C-alpha positions in Angstrom: -38.0 -15.2 -3.8 -34.9 -13.1 -4.3 -34.3 -11.4 -7.6 -31.6 -12.5 -10.0 -29.7 -9.4 -9.1 -29.8 -10.4 -5.4 -28.8 -13.9 -6.1 -25.7 -12.8 -8.0 -24.8 -10.6 -5.0 -25.4 -13.5 -2.7 -22.8 -15.6 -4.5 -20.1 -13.3 -2.9 -21.2 -14.5 0.6 -20.5 -18.2 -0.2 -17.3 -20.1 0.1 -15.2 -20.0 -3.1 -15.3 -23.0 -5.3 -17.9 -25.8 -5.0 -20.4 -23.9 -2.8 -20.5 -21.0 -5.2 -20.6 -23.3 -8.3 -23.6 -25.2 -6.9 -25.5 -21.9 -6.2 -24.7 -20.7 -9.7 -25.8 -23.9 -11.3 -29.2 -23.5 -9.5 -29.4 -19.9 -10.7 -28.7 -21.0 -14.3 -31.6 -23.5 -14.2 -34.0 -20.9 -12.8 -32.9 -18.4 -15.5 -33.4 -21.0 -18.2 -36.9 -21.9 -16.9 -37.9 -18.3 -16.9 -36.3 -17.6 -20.2 -34.5 -14.5 -18.9 -31.9 -14.3 -21.7 -29.4 -11.8 -20.1 -29.3 -13.8 -16.9 -28.9 -17.0 -18.8 -25.7 -15.5 -20.1 -24.5 -13.8 -16.9 -25.0 -16.8 -14.6 -23.1 -19.0 -17.0 -20.4 -16.4 -17.3 -20.2 -16.3 -13.4 -20.0 -20.1 -13.3 -17.1 -20.2 -15.8 -15.2 -17.5 -14.1 -15.5 -19.2 -10.7 -14.3 -22.5 -12.2 -11.4 -20.9 -13.8 -10.1 -18.8 -10.9 -11.3 -20.8 -7.9 -11.7 -24.3 -9.2 -9.8 -26.6 -11.5 -11.3 -25.4 -14.8 -13.1 -28.7 -15.5 -16.6 -27.3 -15.1 -15.6 -24.2 -17.1 -14.8 -26.4 -20.1 -18.2 -28.2 -19.7 -20.1 -25.0 -19.5 -18.3 -23.0 -22.2 -20.1 -24.6 -25.2 -23.4 -23.8 -23.7 -22.4 -20.1 -23.2 -21.0 -19.9 -26.8 -24.2 -21.5 -28.3 -26.4 -19.1 -26.3 -24.4 -16.1 -27.5 -24.3 -17.2 -31.1 -28.0 -18.0 -31.2 -29.2 -14.6 -29.9 -28.1 -11.5 -31.8 -29.5 -9.3 -29.1 -26.8 -10.6 -26.8 -24.2 -9.8 -29.4 -25.5 -6.2 -29.6 -24.7 -5.6 -25.9 -21.1 -4.4 -25.7 -20.6 -5.6 -22.1 -21.8 -9.1 -23.0 -19.8 -9.3 -26.2 -16.6 -8.2 -24.4 -17.3 -10.7 -21.6 -17.8 -13.5 -24.2 -14.4 -12.8 -25.6 -12.8 -12.7 -22.1 -14.4 -16.1 -21.5 -13.0 -17.4 -24.8 -9.5 -16.3 -23.7 -9.8 -18.2 -20.4 -10.9 -21.3 -22.3 -8.0 -21.0 -24.8 -5.5 -21.3 -21.9 -7.4 -24.1 -20.2 -7.4 -26.4 -23.3 -3.8 -27.3 -22.6 -4.8 -28.9 -19.3 -7.2 -31.6 -20.6 -5.7 -34.2 -22.9 -9.2 -35.2 -24.1 -9.3 -31.9 -26.0 -7.6 -32.8 -29.3 -5.1 -30.7 -31.2 -7.7 -30.3 -33.9 -10.2 -28.9 -31.3 -7.6 -26.6 -29.8 -6.8 -25.2 -33.2 -10.5 -24.8 -34.0 -11.0 -22.8 -30.8 -8.1 -20.6 -31.7 -9.4 -19.9 -35.2 -12.8 -18.9 -33.8 -11.1 -16.7 -31.2 -9.0 -14.9 -33.7 -12.0 -14.4 -36.0 -14.0 -12.8 -33.2 -11.2 -10.6 -32.1 -10.8 -9.3 -35.6 -14.6 -8.8 -36.0 -14.7 -6.7 -32.9 -11.6 -4.7 -33.7 -9.3 -6.0 -31.0 -5.6 -6.6 -31.1 -4.4 -10.1 -31.7 -2.0 -9.9 -28.8 -3.9 -12.3 -26.6 -4.4 -14.7 -29.5 -0.7 -15.0 -30.3 0.3 -15.1 -26.6 -2.1 -17.9 -25.7 -1.2 -19.9 -28.8 2.5 -19.5 -28.2 2.0 -20.6 -24.6 0.2 -23.8 -25.6 2.5 -24.6 -28.5 5.6 -24.5 -26.3 4.7 -28.1 -25.4 3.6 -29.1 -29.0 5.8 -27.3 -31.6 8.4 -24.9 -30.5 8.8 -23.5 -34.0 5.2 -22.4 -34.0 5.5 -21.2 -30.4 8.5 -19.0 -31.3 6.8 -17.6 -34.4 3.7 -16.7 -32.5 5.7 -15.2 -29.6 7.4 -12.7 -31.8 4.1 -11.8 -33.4 2.7 -11.3 -29.9 5.6 -8.9 -29.2 4.6 -6.9 -32.3 0.9 -6.6 -31.4 -0.3 -3.6 -29.3 -1.8 -4.4 -25.9 -5.5 -3.4 -25.5 -8.5 -4.2 -23.4 -8.5 -7.8 -24.5 -4.8 -8.4 -23.7 -3.7 -10.0 -20.4 -2.1 -6.8 -19.1 1.6 -5.9 -19.0 2.4 -7.9 -15.9 1.1 -11.2 -17.2 2.7 -10.5 -20.6 6.1 -10.1 -19.0 5.5 -13.3 -16.9 4.9 -15.2 -20.2 8.1 -13.7 -21.6 9.9 -15.3 -18.8 8.4 -18.7 -19.5 9.2 -18.4 -23.2 12.8 -17.4 -22.7 13.5 -20.1 -20.1 11.9 -22.7 -22.4 14.6 -21.8 -25.0 17.4 -21.5 -22.4 17.7 -17.7 -22.8 18.4 -17.1 -19.1 19.6 -13.5 -19.4 16.5 -12.5 -21.4 14.3 -14.2 -18.8 16.0 -12.4 -15.9 15.6 -9.1 -17.6 11.9 -9.8 -18.3 11.4 -10.8 -14.7 13.0 -7.6 -13.3 9.9 -5.4 -13.2 7.9 -8.2 -11.7 10.4 -8.9 -8.9 10.8 -5.2 -8.3 7.0 -5.1 -7.9 6.7 -2.5 -10.6 4.3 -4.9 -12.4 1.7 -6.7 -10.3 -1.0 -9.3 -10.9 -2.9 -11.8 -8.8 -0.5 -14.7 -9.6 2.7 -12.7 -9.3 5.4 -12.8 -8.3 5.0 -16.5 -7.3 4.3 -17.7 -10.8 7.5 -16.1 -12.1 9.5 -17.5 -9.1 8.1 -20.9 -9.9 9.3 -20.7 -13.5 12.9 -20.0 -12.4 12.7 -22.7 -9.7 11.6 -25.3 -12.3 14.2 -24.2 -14.8 17.1 -24.5 -12.4 15.7 -27.8 -11.0 15.9 -29.5 -14.3 19.4 -28.1 -15.0 20.6 -29.6 -11.8 21.3 -26.2 -10.2 19.6 -27.0 -6.9 20.9 -24.1 -4.8 19.4 -21.6 -7.3 16.2 -23.5 -7.5 15.9 -23.6 -3.7 16.4 -19.9 -3.5 13.3 -19.3 -5.6 11.4 -22.2 -3.9 11.7 -20.5 -0.5 10.1 -17.4 -2.0 6.9 -19.0 -3.2 6.5 -22.1 -1.2 4.2 -20.6 1.5 2.1 -18.9 -1.1 1.2 -22.1 -3.0 1.2 -24.8 -0.4 -2.3 -26.1 0.1 -3.8 -24.3 -2.9 -5.4 -26.7 -5.3 -5.1 -24.2 -8.1 -1.3 -24.4 -7.7 -0.8 -28.1 -7.7 1.6 -27.9 -10.6 3.9 -25.6 -8.6 3.6 -27.8 -5.5 4.7 -30.7 -7.7 7.9 -28.8 -8.6 8.6 -28.2 -4.9 8.2 -31.9 -4.2 10.6 -32.7 -7.0 13.2 -30.2 -5.8 13.0 -31.3 -2.1 13.2 -34.9 -3.1 16.8 -34.1 -4.0 17.6 -31.5 -1.3 15.4 -32.3 1.7 13.4 -35.5 1.3 11.8 -35.2 4.8 10.4 -31.8 3.9 9.2 -33.2 0.5 7.2 -35.9 2.4 5.6 -33.2 4.5 4.5 -31.2 1.4 3.3 -34.4 -0.3 1.2 -35.4 2.8 -0.5 -32.0 2.9 -1.3 -31.8 -0.8 -1.9 -35.4 -1.9 -5.6 -35.1 -0.9 -5.9 -32.1 -3.2 -4.4 -34.1 -6.0 -6.9 -36.9 -5.4 -9.9 -34.4 -5.4 -8.7 -32.4 -8.5 -10.5 -32.8 -11.8 -7.7 -31.1 -13.6 -5.4 -33.8 -15.1 -2.6 -31.4 -16.0 -2.3 -30.3 -12.4 -2.5 -33.8 -11.1 0.2 -34.9 -13.6 2.6 -32.3 -12.3 2.0 -33.2 -8.7 2.4 -36.9 -9.5 5.7 -36.3 -11.3 6.9 -34.8 -8.0 5.7 -37.9 -6.2 7.6 -40.1 -8.6 10.8 -38.1 -7.9 10.2 -38.3 -4.2 9.6 -42.0 -3.9 12.4 -42.8 -6.2 14.7 -40.7 -4.0 13.4 -42.4 -0.8 13.9 -45.8 -2.3 17.4 -45.0 -3.5 18.5 -43.6 -0.1 16.8 -46.5 1.8 14.7 -44.1 3.9 11.4 -45.1 5.6 7.9 -44.6 4.2 6.4 -44.5 7.7 5.9 -40.8 7.6 4.0 -40.9 4.3 0.3 -40.3 4.7 -2.2 -41.5 2.1 -5.9 -42.4 2.6 -6.8 -46.0 3.5 -8.7 -46.4 0.2 -5.6 -45.3 -1.9 -3.9 -48.0 -3.9 -0.7 -46.8 -2.4 -1.8 -47.5 1.2 -0.7 -51.2 1.4 2.8 -50.2 0.3 3.0 -47.4 2.9 1.9 -49.9 5.6 4.5 -52.4 4.5 7.2 -49.7 4.2 7.6 -50.8 0.6 9.3 -47.9 -1.1 9.9 -49.8 -4.3 6.2 -50.6 -4.5 5.4 -46.9 -3.8 7.8 -45.7 -6.5 6.3 -48.2 -9.0 2.8 -47.2 -8.1 3.3 -43.4 -8.6 5.4 -44.0 -11.7 2.5 -45.9 -13.3 0.0 -43.3 -12.2 2.0 -40.4 -13.4 3.0 -42.1 -16.7 -0.6 -42.9 -17.5 -1.2 -39.1 -17.6 2.0 -38.1 -19.3 1.3 -40.6 -22.0 -2.1 -38.9 -22.6 -0.7 -35.4 -22.8 2.3 -36.5 -24.9 0.1 -38.4 -27.3 -2.2 -35.4 -27.8 0.8 -33.0 -28.2 2.8 -35.3 -30.4 5.9 -35.0 -28.2 7.6 -36.8 -25.3 8.0 -33.6 -23.2 6.3 -34.9 -20.1 7.6 -38.4 -20.2 11.1 -36.9 -20.2 10.2 -34.9 -17.1 8.9 -37.8 -15.1 11.9 -39.8 -16.1 14.4 -37.0 -15.6 16.2 -38.3 -12.5 16.0 -42.0 -13.7 17.6 -41.0 -17.0 20.4 -39.1 -15.2 21.2 -42.3 -13.3 21.4 -44.3 -16.4 23.8 -42.0 -18.2 
């Protein structure tokens, strides 16, 4: 029987995502049966990290309360500096993920943030990550709160609990574009595009932000310039479904045939995803695509969906109006959940963007 140390090393030999998660879940059960406290913590931590970075965060949110309860119930875990630091890192990941699941209420999001702030202060860390994550989420809830927290974030020093300079600048870009401050966003992006600041999700995350910004401003040439830079990086990646959705939206306007190809390659990923936020963004792209195909009177014969998909009969019948209606209903069911939770109509306006343009 391999030791727990060996099992953790063996995780690295497995395919990322589900295979590793399954092995980690088995290891958690074994550590629980043996009552090996530190490994009960570390296997749960490994599981959450895998779900966050190579999954769709769904399983991370399920596991997090277990990890938090285990940590809070055992002072000996809290006395280990490596474990206490890792607990806060996990908390930070979960803060960001709460935006992506509408079943997590505003009240629960705020409760998590209060706990996170309290624990940062208790351990003597900067509040930089607290203000940054809170501002990030409140951009879609209350822009006044988002702006207030953003400027507090700028005042806080970066430390070992912060996201790092590169990701902080990437968020600056998102904030400035959300408020239409294009020049500030371009300046914030400069060190990222010049590769002076690097991170695992850069520069494609920053390129996507500009692509989306120009798309919804109707500046399609500028949007396409950024799209070309990050398309190959995200196409086929289930963790980047939201960015793929932006590509489908853009190409539905500029190159519908290419949009169909991207849709075909990534629709199975959308079906398999357990992340409703990523699904929503991809489906918004699908709405824009099938609206465009219907408007232009193009064929649906190149569209590929599984035979068990509710959209399959419409594809077979070349019924673009039916396809458009199906994806609009599907996307709107998700946008309604997010907008209701957030108290806005942010995502409804996005799914209706091109329809509303035609009506004005």
